[in-house]
N, C-alpha and C positions, 0 to 999 in steps of 0.2 A: 676213193670217194664212189663209185661205183656199186663195191663190195657193201661197204657202209650204209649209205641212203638206202642204194637201193634191196640189198640184201635185207635189211634191219624196218628200215624206215615203209619201205614198199612192200616187200613180198611177207615181214614181219618173220622171217626166219630166225632162227635163233641166236643173240647175241653174242654170245659166249663164242659161238662157232665159226660165225663171220670174223671175228676177234682174230681166230685163230689164222684164218684163213687171210685176211687183209696180213696180218704179220708173217704171213708164210711168203708172199710175195714181195715186202718188203727184207725178208730177209736173202729173198735171192738177187737183188739189188745193190746188198750191200756185201754178196758173195762176190760179186764184180770186181769190187775195190779190195779183196783179199781178207773181208769180217767172216770169221767162220761162223757156226749156230751154234759152239759153244759159249762166244765172247757175248752174243747176243743173249743168250741166257743167264751166262755174269752179271750183262748190265740191268737184266730183269730182276734178278738176284736183291741187286744193289737199289733198284727202286723199292720192290717188296720192302726191305729194311726200310726204309724212308718214310714208308707209309704205314708202316706196324701199327704207330699210335692210332691214325685212322680206321685202320682194319677193326685192333681193339675196342674201339670207341662205339663204331660200325653193330659190333655181337654187343656191348655192354647197352646201347639204347634196345636190342632187342627184348636184352632180360628185364632192362627197366619197365618198359610198355607191359610183359608180362607180370610183371610185379605190380608197376600199378594198377593193373585191370582185377587183379586179384586182391587187392586190398580197399578196392572200390575209388581210388584215388580219379582214375580216368573217368568212371561211372557217375562220379560226383560231379567232375566238370561239365560232364555233357548233362546233367540234371540241371546245373545253375543255367546253361545255355539255352534250354531248352525253356525253361521257367522266364529267363529275363530278356532274351531274343529277338526281337522282331524279324518274323523270317524276310521281311524288306530289306533289314540293316545285317543280313548276316554276313553277305560277303567283304561289304567295307568294315566291319568287325575284326573278320578271320584277317584281315589284312591290318587293321592298325594293332590288334591283341597281339598279333604273330609278330608284328614291329617291335613292341615295348621288350616283348618278352627275348627277344633276338637281340637286343640292342643293350637290356642290363645283363645279358649270360656271354653275349660274343659270338655266339653260334647257330649259325640257320640250323643245323644237323640236331642238335638239343630243341630245337624251337618247333620245328618242323614233327619229331619225335615226340611232342609231349603235347602241348597243347593245339598242336597243328592234328594231331589223332582225335584229340577229343572234339576239335571243331567240324573234324570231317563226321565223326557220329552223331553231332546234332545236324547235320546237313540230310546223313540219310534217312534221319529220324522225321524231319519236316520236308523227306520228299524233293528238295531241292537239287538244283546241279554239282554233282562231285567236283566234274571236271572246273566249274567256276570257283568252285571253295578250293579246291587243291590249288588253282593258279593265283587267290588271293593269300592261303597259307604262305606259297613259296615266294611272293613277293613281299611278302611282310617280312621272311623267313631272310631273306637276301638285304634288304631294306636295313634291318637293325644289325645284320653282318657286316653289310660294307660299312656304315657309319660309325661301331663301334670300337674305341680303342681298346678292347678288351679281345679286339678277333685276331688270330693267327692271321689270316688274308688280311687283314688291311695292318697289320704290322709288317709284314714279309714286302706287303708291295710299296710300300712307302721305305724299305730298308734296301730293297732290291735296286728302285730307282732313286738312292741319296738322296730322300724327303724327308723334312721333320713333318714326326706322324701326326702334330697337330695340325699343321698347315697343312697338310693333304687329306684331312677328313675335311677340314673346311672350305678346300676345294672341290670338293666332291659334294658339296651341294649345289655346284650350279647346273650340273645334271641329274643327283636325286631328286632337288625337289622340283622341277617341272614332272620328272618320270612319276612320282610319288600321288601328284596330284594327278596326271594323266590316268593313274590308277584308283585311285578316289572314285573319282568323276563315271569309270567306267564301271566301277562296283556298284554304285548310289542306283545307275541307270539299269543296268543287270536285275538290280536288286528290285527294285521298282515293277517292274514285269510279273512276280511272284504274286500269285493272288491266294489271298487267307480262304482257301477253300476248307469246306466244313472238315472234308476227309482228311487234310493235313492238320486241322487241330483236331481232331477226335485220333491222329498218330498221337500227337505230342501227349495229350493226356493220355493214351494208354501207356506208351513209354515209361512219361514220372511215374506213373504209377508204381507200373511193373520194376520200376528200378527200385522204388521206396521200400516194395515186398521183397526184396532179392537180396539188399549191401541195407548195411547199417549208414545210412547216408549223414555225416555229421563234418563240421569243419576241422577238425584234427585229421583228415584223410588228406586234408593241404599241406600235411608237415612234409614230404616227400618234393613236393614241388617246392617249398618254401625251402629243402638244402640244395637243390638244383640252382635255386636263385642267388642264396645267400653265398656257397658256394662257388660260384661262377663270379660273382662280384669280388672277392676276395683274392679270386687269381689261382684257387686251390687246381690240382692237378684235374682236369676233365675226368678220366678213368676213375681217380677216386672221388670224386663227388659223386658220379652215374652210379658207384658202388655202394656208397652208403647212402643214397637214396633210394635205392632197390631194397636194401638189408632193412632201411628203415618202414619201408614198405609192406615188406613181409611181416616185420615185427607188427603191424598194423593189421595186416592180414588175420594173423592170428589171435592179438587179442580183442580186435574191434567185430570182426566178419567171422570170427572162431572156426575157421577152417587150419585143419591138421595141417604136420611138418610135408606130408608126402604132398600133399596139394600145393604146397607153399613154393616147395623147390619144386614140382612140376612146372606150374606157373611160370615160373623163372627161366626153365632151360627148352621145354616144350611147348610155352602158351597156355594162357588161361584159356579153358573152356567151359560151359554152362554145365556141363556134366557133373562140374564137382560142386553144384550147387546142390544144399537140401531139398529143395524143390523144383529142381532142372525138369521135370515132364514139361512143368505149366510154362516152362518160357518161349515167348513166340518166336517163331523162323528170325524175323526183324532183326530182333533183340539180339539174338546169338548171332548174327550174323555181325553184329556191331562187336559185340564183347570177346568173342573167341578170335585172340590174335596174339601176339609179342612172342617171347621165348628168345633164347638163344640159336636155335633152329631154324627161325623164322629167317634170320642175317646170313643162315650156310650160303644159299645160293650167289646173298652178293658178296660174301667174302668170297666164294671162289671167281665171282666174274672178276673181281679185281687183277687174280694171276693170270687171266684172259687178257685181259687190259695192259695190264705191264709192260707183255709179250707182244704186244703190238709197238705198244711204247718206245719199249727198248728196241724192238728191230728197225721202228721208223726211224727214230735219233742215227742209229750206227749208218742207216742208208743214205745219211746228209743231205735226204732229200729236200725237206724243208729250208735248211739253211742256204741251199744252192739257188731253190726259185726265190725266198726270199733277198739275200745278195743279190739278186738282177735286178731285184723288183726298187729296193733301196738308189740304186744307182739312178734312177729316173725321177726320185721326186723332186719336185723344183719348188713346190710351195707349202706352207705350214697345213694347211687343208689338207692337201697331198698326204704329207706325213701322217700326221694322227689318224686319218682312213688307213693308213697302211697298216699302222700300229694296232689298229683295233680289228682289221681284217686278220693280221696275221696272230694278235693272242687270242681270237676266235677260234681260229685252222687250229692253231696249236694246243687249247684245253681239250677241244674234241677228240683232239687226235691222241695225245700221250696224258690226257684226263689226270695231272698232276699241276696243280694250279703251283705250288712253293718253285717246281723245278720250271716252269714255264714263265715266272717273273723273271728270271734271273737269264732265260736265254732270250726273253725278249729284251732287257736292258743289256746286253751282250750284241743285240742286234742295230737297234735302234738309239742308246746312250746317245754314241759318239754324236749323230743326225741333231739330237736336240742340241745337245751344248754347240754344235757349227751354229745354230741358228739362234742361240742365245737364249731359250725357253727355260723355263727353269725345270727341276725336278718332278715339281706336282704335276706337271702337265703329263709326263709320261706315268707317273704312279696312278692317276685318275685313269689315264685309256687301260691301263692297265685290268684295273678292276672293274670298267665298265665291259670292257671284250673278253677277261679269264674270269672275273669270282661271278658274278652274277647271270653268266650264260652256261656253263657248265652244266648247271641242272636242266637245260632243256632239253641235251638227247640221250637217247637211252641207252647208249653205249656207252656212256662215262659214269662213274664211282657215283657222285653226288647224283645224278639223275636215277640210276637204279638204287639209290638208297631212297628218294622219295617217292620214287612209282612204288618202292616194297610198302614203305612204312605206308603212306596215305590212301595206296591202294586204287589207284589211277594213273594210266599210260602215260607215256611223258608227250606224245602228240595229244594228247586229249586236253592237258593244262597247259599245252606251250599258248598256245592263244591268249588264254587268260592269265599269265604270270607277264604281265601288261608293266611290270617295272622292270622285269630283267630284262627284254627284248628292246624297250623305248631307252632304255639305259645309254644303250648302244646307239641309236638312232639320234638322242638330243646329244653325246660326245661329238657326233661327226659331225652334227649341225654347228656345233659352238666354233667348231675350228674353220669349216667351209663360211661361212659368216662373219667370221674375224674381221676382214677387210671392209666390210659393210658395217657393223658393230663397233668399231674402233677396237677390237681385240674383247669383246667382252668373254670372259670367262676364261683368257689364255694368259696367263701369266708372264712375263720375261724377268728374266735375273736382272737384277739392280747391278747396274754398271758399277764398279771396282774405282775408287779415286785414291789417290795417289798427294801425298803431301808435299809440296817443293819446300827444299830447304832455300834461304837466302843467303 
């Protein structure tokens, strides 16, 4: 914790190097029990194998952003946003729009990497807080991911706990509703502080005029976004959906915008740059900063980060440190509130250390499942605790895979948007409050197993 929190959070040292150092410490612990470095690396390889689809999605979203940029899809979204959104409601709309997209697609990454990028562009042009906008995007993305029956994390957390998927989703409303209402209130209050200065209005007018001059903006450019939405609803392979969307965007870039093949593939691989535009000399610096992004290469550092994170996770797992500490803690739990709080704390600790939600769900069930059953608690209590401590909190830390993805994609550091990711941290708090207040609220938000009845024969 000293290496991760002190090195990354306080001293701002490179996260990759800090993870390697922390992994070495755990490897030394593991060596005391006869675990070799080769065994740690073998476990690391298994984790990377499990995470390969996520790594490929990470790279695919980089390609998607580059393709959507050159096609004019993201510029069109930014244009519509600047024309239609009142700056005072930008933050709350960023939460609502991202939540809707994430709910329909079942992916927080997809929502953040598409409409999230466009909303950041709108905020950048309006000269309002990028940290608050990013926090609203992250909050909305995880609200949708958490409550969507299409989400892999929602399905896997209910599966790990042995809960029915739709019962699990309904039970999460006890914490999701107050968290989202709190987030909306915060974003409305923050938005009311935005002034309608003439400088901001001039910047918006200037940007919309520039976008109109640089791109042929028309509704057909939303086809790549429709591909993602429809493909996700039909539960097609995310990789295939992202690839088809990228290819449709490149096709539109050639037909509608008139880019040649070299520029199309360069945008997908190395990212879009305004130098590709015919009138690139007249592009303002602020707009160039908004448009120059995307490409497979933009995600290479994040992909490398995954390797460092999984070396650390493998060493941590082989050292058995968490199992020993948590096993001792469970022995001392006497109340339902204490059990849920311990589950939340353990889930949060595990996800910010091993950064693999699917593995963490099953570890938490292994550690706490029997304790929930002994207290006659329904499995949805455990599955909800998993979501509130694992699914929605991973993104907050800069050394986790999701944290790196959102910081890289949105261009805002994790600790900058963390205070504004209201839905994410408040879900953890509301989950703990419901458990601790259960004796006073007659078990509000806590579900018990229905007693089994046996029919007596006469």
